[in-house]
N, C-alpha and C positions, 0 to 999 in steps of 0.2 A: 521218126522216133515217136513212140506213144508211151511216154514215161509214166506208167502206172503199173501196179501189180497186174500181171497178165498181159500187159501191152508188149508190143514187139518193136524191134529196131532192125535196120539193115544198113550196113556201111559198105561203100565201094571206094577203093583207093588203088593207086598205082605206086609201086616202089621206085626207087632211083634207077633201077636197072630196067624199068619199063614193064614189069610184070603187073597184071591187073588182078586184084583180089576182091572177094565179096564175102562178108561175114554177117551173121545175124543172130538173133536170139530173143529171149523173152525175159522181161523184168520179173524177178522173183520177190524182191523186197525193195521198197522205195520209202526211205525215211529222211525227208528233207530236214535240215541241210547236211546231215552227217553220214548217211549210209545208202549205198546202192548195190544191189546184188542182181546179177543177170546171167543167163545161160549164154554160151558162146559156141557157135558152130560155123565152120567154113562152108560156103556154098558147094564146094567140090567134095566135101566129106561130111554131109549133114548128120550122119549116124554117130559121129565123134563129138559129143557134146561135153564141153567143160564148163566151168563156172568162174565168174569174176566177181570179186567183192571190192568196192571202193569205199574207203572210210576217210572222211575229212574231219580234222580236229583242230580247233583254234588253239594256238599256243602263243600268247602275247600278241605281237603285231603280225604274226604269220599264220598261215594255215598249213598244217601237215597233211599230205595225201599219202595214204597207205593203200596199195593195190595188191591184192592177192588173187592169183589165178591158179586154180587147182582142178582136180578130177580129170586129169589128162588121160588120153588113150594110151600113151607110152612115154618113155623118157625122151625120145627124140622130139616129140611134140612139145613136151615141157621145155626143153632146151631152146627150141625155135621160138616159142612164145616169150621166153625170158629175153632173148635177143631183141625181139620186136618191141616188147614193152619198155625195155631199157632205152632203146633208141627213141621211142616216142616220148617217154618221160623226160629224157635229156633235152629234147627239142622243146617240150613244154616249159621246162625250167629256164631255158635260154629266152624263150618268148616273154616270160614274165620278169626276167632279171632287169 
C-alpha cells in the first residue's frame, strides 16, 4: 500500500470457501485522519472500476466509520460488494468489541 494521492494498493485474500481473490486500485483522496477515497478493480475484471470512500468521524468516545462504495458496473456487482463489505465490517466490529 502506497497511501498517498496517486499511490496504489493491492490486496490478496481467500474466502471461507477457498476462493482466491485479488483487488487493487489507486488512492484518489487522502485526508488523515478522516477521509480516504480510492478506486477499486478486481484483478479478473480490471476494466470494471468502482470507487470506495471511507469517512471516520469521532463521536464522543467512539469513532464512526462510514463506507460508501459506488460507480458499479451493474446491480449484481453492487449487491455482491454489499455482501462482502457487510461481512467484513461485521468482522471488524467483533474484533474491536
